[in-house]
C-alpha positions as CSV (number, residue, x, y, z in Angstrom):
1,M,104.8,-116.5,-23.9
2,T,105.0,-120.3,-23.2
3,I,105.3,-122.5,-26.2
4,P,103.3,-125.8,-25.7
5,L,105.5,-128.8,-26.3
6,W,104.6,-131.2,-29.1
7,N,104.1,-134.7,-27.9
8,D,105.5,-137.7,-29.9
9,E,102.4,-138.0,-32.1
10,E,102.6,-134.3,-33.1
11,F,106.2,-134.7,-33.9
12,R,105.5,-137.8,-36.1
13,S,102.6,-135.9,-37.8
14,F,105.0,-133.0,-38.6
15,L,107.6,-135.5,-39.9
16,F,105.0,-137.2,-42.1
17,T,103.7,-133.9,-43.4
18,M,107.1,-132.4,-43.8
19,R,107.9,-134.6,-46.8
20,H,104.8,-133.4,-48.5
21,G,105.6,-129.8,-47.5
22,I,108.8,-130.0,-49.6
23,F,106.6,-130.2,-52.7
24,G,103.9,-127.7,-51.6
25,P,102.7,-125.6,-48.6
26,M,102.6,-127.2,-45.2
27,P,99.5,-127.1,-43.1
28,E,99.5,-124.0,-40.7
29,E,99.8,-126.2,-37.6
30,F,103.1,-127.7,-38.9
31,T,105.3,-124.8,-40.1
32,F,109.0,-125.1,-40.1
33,E,109.3,-122.2,-37.6
34,R,107.1,-124.0,-35.2
35,F,109.3,-127.1,-35.5
36,I,112.4,-124.9,-34.9
37,D,110.8,-123.6,-31.7
38,Q,110.1,-127.2,-30.6
39,A,113.6,-128.4,-31.4
40,R,115.1,-125.5,-29.5
41,L,113.1,-126.5,-26.4
42,R,113.0,-130.3,-26.8
43,I,116.5,-131.3,-28.2
44,A,118.9,-128.4,-28.0
45,P,119.8,-128.7,-24.3
46,E,120.7,-132.4,-24.6
47,V,122.6,-131.9,-27.9
48,Q,124.5,-129.0,-26.3
49,R,125.4,-131.2,-23.3
50,R,126.6,-134.1,-25.5
51,V,128.6,-132.0,-27.9
52,L,130.3,-130.2,-25.0
53,A,131.1,-133.5,-23.3
54,E,132.3,-135.3,-26.5
55,V,134.3,-132.6,-28.3
56,G,134.5,-129.8,-25.9
57,A,132.7,-127.3,-28.1
58,A,130.0,-124.8,-27.0
59,T,127.0,-124.6,-29.4
60,D,124.0,-122.3,-29.9
61,A,120.4,-123.6,-29.2
62,S,118.9,-121.8,-32.2
63,G,121.6,-123.2,-34.5
64,I,121.0,-126.7,-33.2
65,A,117.3,-126.3,-33.9
66,R,118.0,-125.2,-37.5
67,A,120.5,-128.1,-37.9
68,A,117.7,-130.5,-36.7
69,L,115.4,-129.2,-39.4
70,A,118.2,-129.7,-42.0
71,V,118.8,-133.3,-40.7
72,L,115.1,-134.0,-41.1
73,E,115.0,-132.5,-44.6
74,D,118.0,-134.6,-45.5
75,E,116.2,-137.7,-44.2
76,A,112.8,-136.9,-45.7
77,F,113.0,-139.9,-48.0
78,G,115.6,-142.0,-46.1
79,Q,115.5,-144.9,-43.7
80,R,116.1,-142.8,-40.7
81,R,112.8,-141.1,-41.3
82,T,111.0,-144.4,-41.0
83,W,112.8,-145.1,-37.7
84,L,111.8,-141.7,-36.4
85,L,108.1,-142.5,-37.3
86,V,108.1,-145.8,-35.5
87,S,110.4,-145.2,-32.6
88,P,108.9,-145.2,-29.2
89,D,110.9,-142.0,-28.4
90,P,111.4,-140.1,-31.7
91,W,112.8,-137.0,-29.9
92,S,115.6,-139.0,-28.5
93,V,116.4,-140.5,-31.9
94,L,116.5,-136.9,-33.3
95,V,118.9,-135.9,-30.5
96,D,121.2,-138.8,-31.6
97,L,121.0,-137.9,-35.3
98,V,121.7,-134.2,-34.7
99,T,124.5,-134.8,-32.2
100,R,126.2,-137.2,-34.7
101,E,125.8,-134.6,-37.5
102,I,127.2,-131.7,-35.4
103,R,130.1,-133.8,-34.0
104,S,131.0,-134.9,-37.5
105,S,130.9,-131.3,-38.8
106,Y,132.9,-130.0,-35.9
107,R,135.7,-132.6,-36.4
108,A,135.8,-131.9,-40.2
109,T,136.0,-128.2,-39.5
110,V,138.7,-128.4,-36.8
111,R,140.8,-130.7,-38.9
112,T,140.6,-128.3,-41.9
113,R,141.4,-125.3,-39.8
114,A,144.3,-127.1,-38.1
115,D,145.7,-128.2,-41.5
116,R,145.4,-124.7,-42.8
117,R,147.2,-123.3,-39.8
118,A,150.0,-125.9,-40.2
119,L,150.4,-125.1,-43.9
120,E,150.5,-121.4,-43.2
121,G,153.2,-122.0,-40.6
122,I,155.3,-124.0,-43.0
123,R,154.8,-121.4,-45.7
124,A,155.9,-118.6,-43.3
125,A,158.9,-120.6,-42.1
126,S,160.1,-121.3,-45.6
127,S,159.3,-118.1,-47.4
128,R,161.9,-117.0,-50.0
129,S,162.3,-113.6,-48.5
130,E,163.5,-115.1,-45.2
131,L,165.8,-117.5,-46.9
132,S,167.2,-115.0,-49.4
133,A,168.3,-112.7,-46.5
134,G,170.7,-115.3,-45.2
135,E,171.7,-116.5,-48.7
136,A,172.9,-113.1,-50.0
137,D,176.6,-114.2,-49.8
138,G,175.8,-117.9,-49.8
139,L,176.6,-118.1,-46.0
140,D,174.5,-117.9,-43.0
141,D,175.7,-116.5,-39.7
142,G,177.2,-119.8,-38.6
143,D,179.0,-120.2,-41.9
144,E,180.5,-116.7,-41.7
145,M,181.8,-117.5,-38.2
146,D,183.4,-120.7,-39.4
147,A,184.9,-119.0,-42.5
148,A,186.4,-116.3,-40.4
149,T,187.9,-118.8,-38.0
150,T,189.3,-120.9,-40.8
151,A,190.8,-117.8,-42.5
152,R,192.6,-116.7,-39.4
153,E,193.9,-120.2,-38.8
154,D,195.2,-120.3,-42.3
155,G,196.7,-116.8,-42.1
156,R,194.2,-115.4,-44.7
157,A,192.0,-112.3,-44.2
158,S,188.5,-113.0,-43.0
159,P,185.6,-112.7,-45.4
160,Q,184.3,-109.7,-43.4
161,G,187.3,-107.7,-44.2
C-alpha cells in the first residue's frame, strides 16, 4: 500500500495540532502513527545518510521516525517549533534537528561506552588477585632472579633453596 506524502502545509497543520494533542485527543487525520509513517518516508533516508557520513554509524529508519516525533514533542512549546511553522522547507529543518539530536546522542553514548571500557581495563589490570600472586613473597619474577644472582655472587644460598 502506498502512503501519500504530506505536503508542507499538512506537516505544519500536524505540528500546530500536535501541541493541542498533548492535552487531548488529536484529530483522526493527524495521528502520531501517521506522522511516524511520514517521517520514515520523508526524513529518515536523509538523516541516515548524514549520520553515516558524519559519525560512521548505521541507523534504523523506524527509529529515526520515532526520534523525529520525540524532537517535535520536545519542541512543542519552543522556538524551533515556530521556525518549523514558518520555514519555507519545514521537512528540511526537521532533518537538521533530528540529525543534530541523533549525532549528539551517539557521541554521548560512544564516549560513555569507551570510558566504561577503559575503566574496566584499568580495573582488570590492577586487580588485587593479580597483584597478590606476585606479592606472596614480596618479590616478582624479576626480583627473584636478581636476589638469586646477588646471593650467588655474595656466596650465600639463593632464596629458592
